[in-house]
C-alpha positions in Angstrom: 86.4 90.1 93.6 90.1 89.2 94.1 92.1 91.5 96.4 94.8 92.4 94.0 96.2 95.7 95.2 98.4 97.3 92.6 101.0 98.5 95.0 101.2 95.0 96.6 101.3 93.3 93.2 104.6 95.1 92.4 106.2 95.4 95.8 109.3 93.5 96.9 109.1 92.2 100.4 111.7 93.1 103.1 113.6 90.6 105.2 113.6 90.8 108.9 116.7 90.9 111.1 115.3 88.1 113.3 112.0 86.4 113.8 110.0 86.8 117.1 110.2 83.8 119.4 107.5 81.1 118.9 104.8 81.5 121.6 104.3 78.9 124.2 101.0 77.3 124.9 98.5 80.0 125.9 100.9 82.9 125.3 100.5 85.6 122.7 103.3 86.9 120.4 103.7 90.7 120.5 105.2 92.7 117.7 107.5 95.1 119.4 108.1 98.5 118.0 111.1 100.8 118.6 109.4 102.9 121.4 106.4 102.2 123.6 103.1 104.0 123.1 103.7 105.9 126.3 107.1 107.1 125.1 105.8 108.3 121.7 102.8 109.9 123.3 105.0 111.8 125.8 107.4 112.8 123.0 104.6 114.3 121.0 103.1 116.0 124.0 106.5 117.5 125.0 107.1 118.7 121.5 103.8 120.5 121.4 104.3 122.0 124.9 107.6 123.6 123.8 106.1 124.8 120.5 108.5 122.7 118.5 109.0 123.5 114.7 106.5 122.0 112.3 108.9 119.3 111.0 109.6 118.1 114.6 105.9 118.1 115.3 105.3 116.0 112.2 108.1 113.6 113.1 106.7 113.1 116.6 103.2 112.8 115.1 104.2 110.1 112.7 106.1 108.1 115.3 103.1 108.1 117.6 100.5 107.4 114.9 102.5 104.4 113.7 102.7 103.0 117.2 98.9 103.5 117.6 98.3 101.8 114.3 100.5 98.8 115.1 98.7 98.5 118.4 95.4 98.3 116.4 94.2 101.7 117.6 93.3 102.9 114.1 90.8 105.6 115.1 93.2 107.1 117.6 96.0 107.1 115.0 93.8 108.9 112.6 92.8 111.5 115.2 96.6 112.1 115.8 97.4 112.6 112.1 94.3 114.8 111.5 95.2 117.0 114.5 98.7 117.4 113.1 97.3 118.2 109.6 95.2 120.9 111.2 98.3 122.4 112.9 100.8 122.0 110.0 98.9 122.2 106.7 99.7 125.9 106.4 103.5 125.0 106.4 103.2 123.0 103.2 105.3 125.5 101.3 108.0 125.6 103.9 108.1 121.9 104.7 106.5 120.2 101.7 108.1 116.8 102.2 107.2 116.7 105.9 103.6 117.8 105.2 103.3 115.3 102.3 104.4 112.5 104.6 101.7 113.5 107.1 99.0 113.3 104.4 100.5 110.0 103.1 100.2 108.5 106.6 96.7 109.7 107.1 95.6 108.2 103.7 96.9 104.8 104.6 95.2 104.8 108.0 92.0 106.0 106.4 92.1 103.1 103.9 92.2 100.5 106.8 89.3 102.2 108.4 87.2 102.2 105.2 87.3 106.0 105.1 87.3 106.2 101.3 86.8 109.9 101.0 89.6 110.7 103.4 91.9 108.1 101.7 91.3 109.8 98.3 91.5 113.4 99.7 94.7 112.8 101.6 96.4 111.1 98.7 95.4 114.0 96.4 96.7 116.5 99.0 100.0 114.5 99.4 100.5 114.7 95.7 99.4 118.4 95.4 101.8 119.4 98.2 104.8 117.9 96.4 103.8 119.0 92.9 103.3 122.6 94.1 106.8 122.6 95.7 108.9 120.8 93.1 109.1 120.4 89.3 107.0 117.7 87.7 110.2 115.9 86.8 111.3 115.7 90.4 111.5 112.0 91.5 109.5 112.8 94.7 106.7 114.1 92.5 106.9 111.1 90.2 106.7 108.7 93.1 103.6 110.7 94.3 102.2 110.2 90.8 102.5 106.5 91.1 100.8 106.5 94.5 98.1 108.7 93.1 97.5 106.3 90.3 97.4 103.3 92.6 94.8 105.1 94.7 92.5 105.5 91.7 93.0 101.9 90.7 91.9 100.8 94.2 88.6 102.6 93.6 88.2 100.8 90.3 88.7 104.0 88.4 91.0 102.4 85.8 90.9 105.0 83.1 91.9 107.8 85.5 94.7 105.6 86.8 95.9 105.0 83.3 96.1 108.7 82.7 98.2 109.3 85.8 100.5 106.5 85.0 101.0 107.7 81.5 101.8 111.2 82.7 104.2 109.8 85.3 106.0 107.9 82.5 106.4 111.1 80.5 107.8 113.1 83.4 110.2 110.3 84.3 111.5 110.1 80.8 112.0 113.8 80.7 113.8 113.6 84.1 116.2 111.0 82.8 114.8 108.4 85.2 114.2 105.2 83.1 113.7 103.2 86.3 110.6 105.3 87.3 109.4 105.3 83.7 109.6 101.5 83.7 107.6 101.2 86.9 104.9 103.4 85.5 104.8 101.3 82.2 104.6 98.0 84.1 101.8 99.2 86.4 99.8 100.6 83.6 100.1 97.3 81.7 98.9 95.4 84.9 95.8 97.6 84.8 94.6 95.6 81.8 94.6 92.4 83.9 92.9 94.2 86.8 90.1 95.3 84.4 89.7 91.8 83.0 91.8 91.9 79.8 94.5 89.5 80.8 95.5 88.7 77.2 96.4 92.4 76.5 98.2 92.6 79.9 100.3 89.6 78.9 101.2 91.1 75.5 102.3 94.4 77.0 104.3 92.8 79.8 106.0 90.4 77.4 107.1 93.4 75.3 108.4 95.2 78.4 110.3 92.1 79.5 112.1 91.9 76.2 114.0 95.2 76.9 117.6 94.0 77.6 119.1 97.5 77.8 121.0 98.4 81.0 118.5 101.0 81.9 115.6 98.6 81.5 116.6 96.2 84.3 113.9 97.2 86.8 111.2 97.3 84.2 112.2 93.9 82.9 112.3 92.3 86.4 108.9 93.8 87.3 107.4 92.6 84.0 108.8 89.1 84.6 107.4 89.0 88.1 103.9 89.8 86.8 104.2 87.4 83.9 105.2 84.7 86.3 102.2 85.5 88.4 99.9 85.2 85.4 101.6 81.9 84.3 101.3 80.4 87.8 97.6 81.1 87.8 97.4 79.0 84.6 99.7 76.2 85.9 102.7 77.3 83.7 106.2 77.5 85.2 108.3 78.7 82.3 108.4 82.4 83.2 109.1 81.6 86.8 112.2 79.8 85.8 113.3 82.8 83.6 112.7 85.2 86.5 114.6 82.9 88.9 117.6 83.0 86.5 117.3 86.8 86.3 117.2 87.2 90.1 120.2 84.8 90.6 122.2 87.0 88.1 121.4 90.0 90.3 122.4 88.1 93.5 119.1 89.2 95.1 118.6 88.5 98.8 115.1 89.9 98.9 112.3 87.6 97.7 109.8 88.8 95.2 106.2 87.5 95.2 105.5 85.5 92.1 102.1 83.9 92.9 99.4 83.9 95.5 96.2 81.9 95.3 93.2 84.1 94.6 91.0 85.5 97.4 87.5 85.9 96.3 85.5 88.7 98.0 82.7 88.8 95.4 81.3 92.4 95.3 77.5 93.0 95.5 77.7 96.5 94.1 79.5 97.8 91.0 82.5 100.0 91.7 84.5 102.7 89.9 84.4 102.6 86.1 81.7 99.9 86.2 79.3 102.2 88.2 76.5 103.7 86.2 77.0 107.5 86.3 80.6 107.2 87.6 82.6 110.4 87.7 84.2 111.5 84.4 87.8 110.2 84.2 89.5 113.6 84.8 87.3 114.6 87.8 88.8 115.0 91.2 85.6 114.2 93.0 84.9 111.3 95.2 85.1 107.8 93.8 82.4 105.9 91.9 81.5 104.0 95.1 80.3 107.2 96.7 77.2 107.9 94.6 74.8 105.5 93.1 71.2 104.3 93.2 70.4 100.8 94.6 67.7 99.0 96.5 67.9 98.8 100.3 68.4 95.1 100.1 71.4 95.5 97.8 72.9 98.1 100.1 72.6 95.9 103.3 76.1 95.1 104.7 76.2 91.5 105.6 79.2 91.6 108.0 80.6 93.6 110.8 83.7 95.6 109.6 84.6 97.4 112.8 88.0 96.9 114.4 88.9 93.6 112.7 92.5 92.9 111.8 95.2 90.2 112.1 99.0 90.2 112.1 100.4 87.2 110.1 103.9 85.9 110.6 105.6 83.5 108.2 108.9 82.2 106.9 110.0 82.5 103.3 112.5 79.7 102.6 115.6 80.2 100.3 113.6 78.2 97.7 110.8 80.7 97.8 108.2 78.7 99.7 106.1 79.8 102.6 106.1 77.8 105.8 104.7 78.2 109.4 102.2 80.9 108.5 100.2 81.8 111.6 98.2 84.6 113.2 100.4 86.3 115.7 97.8 88.8 116.9 94.2 89.6 116.1 91.3 91.9 116.9 87.7 90.9 116.5 86.2 87.8 114.9 88.7 86.0 112.6 86.2 84.1 110.5 87.2 86.0 107.4 90.8 84.8 107.5 90.6 81.3 106.2 91.1 82.2 102.5 93.7 84.8 103.4 95.9 82.3 105.4 95.5 79.7 102.7 96.6 82.3 100.1 99.7 83.3 102.1 100.6 79.6 102.7 100.3 79.0 99.0 102.5 81.9 97.8 105.5 81.3 95.7 108.5 83.8 95.9 111.7 84.0 93.9 114.6 81.9 95.3 117.2 84.0 97.2 120.7 83.6 98.4 119.6 84.1 102.1 120.5 80.6 103.4 118.5 81.0 106.5 115.3 82.3 104.9 113.6 85.4 106.0 110.7 86.0 108.5 107.9 88.4 107.6 105.1 90.0 109.5 102.1 91.6 107.7 99.0 93.4 108.9 95.7 92.7 107.2 92.5 94.7 108.0 89.0 93.4 107.1 87.0 96.5 106.2 84.5 98.1 103.9 84.4 101.7 102.7 81.7 104.0 103.9 79.3 105.3 101.3 76.6 107.9 100.9 73.2 106.5 99.9 70.9 108.4 97.6 68.2 110.3 99.5 69.8 109.6 102.8 72.1 111.6 105.1 73.1 108.6 107.1 76.5 107.2 106.2 76.8 103.4 106.1 79.2 100.7 105.1 79.3 99.2 101.6 78.5 95.5 101.4 81.7 95.1 99.4 84.3 93.7 101.8 87.9 94.7 101.4 91.2 93.4 102.8 93.8 96.2 103.3 97.5 95.3 103.8 100.6 96.8 105.3 104.0 95.2 105.8 105.2 95.3 109.4 108.4 93.4 108.7 111.5 94.9 110.5 114.1 96.5 108.3 117.3 94.5 108.0 120.4 95.8 109.7 122.5 98.2 107.7 125.0 96.5 105.4 123.2 93.2 105.3 121.9 93.7 101.7 
């Protein structure tokens, strides 16, 4: 099963201010964050000791949880966010944006740990917090709709994801936000490819790419990116050239991913809409991975998914090629990384006007979601491996883009 994450498929990468120095023989490159773990831990402890307001508590929580996550301490990061949720959930009406950010952070940490139920629950709570506080046409709620739909897509619940994208499109149109409506349309079209109907995805994307109206720019570029990705997988280059022309006209300095060689993590169990007896499409219950009947041999996980991750650093040249891809840090056995590194090295990005190229750092976690087995109270890992992703690239200095 290819690891095509819907959010990653449409995300523009961010350029770094400067790359870390190349390590000498026997040395290890360290990704440095703004504040040390001890500093963010002390800041959170001091905040709680003086009974700081909920928004300050959440800010301190998120800073420390991020530091823990970058250090590879996923479980500790999750404990920090869960404790803060326990303290601050009741302030969701007073501080809806802050509380939603807390749930969003917890959902992403949970995904890297394979905690599927918590990933789903926290994403739903993030969305619910914002939708209870603001009109459905508020851009913050529409953004939450898109994240909510992406979550369902990651579980293979394609039809539910379609419903949420369609509703996000309607609300964005009502709000006079054609940019957000375009994002929803493009992501919904990409679901056809994710579910195996590439021909239909292509037809829908081509139609979206034909919109030359001033308000359709974001939709057109996003559709062209995905069409170029489909064409590259078939050895065609025409749409890549069209996209390059479009990006040059926009004077873009941030490269967009056009193509990455497929990574095959063939599943041993059906997921989502393919699961027999999967949840009905409107249900808010756990994903289709959570409940099924299978033989003990089928359920046997064939790998260790505990505490395994890598940070990959690489340059993107002005021509859109990747060079010098290397593992900067790792935890656990890295025997799962060969396909991933080959895929990163084989990526094609849009050309940019950044003459020096840009350096990127990305975190990849090798994991598997926990599942509940029929007639058993013991939780175990699914045999279906997953690779979760987060961009660790530093933000560029203000005014550079």
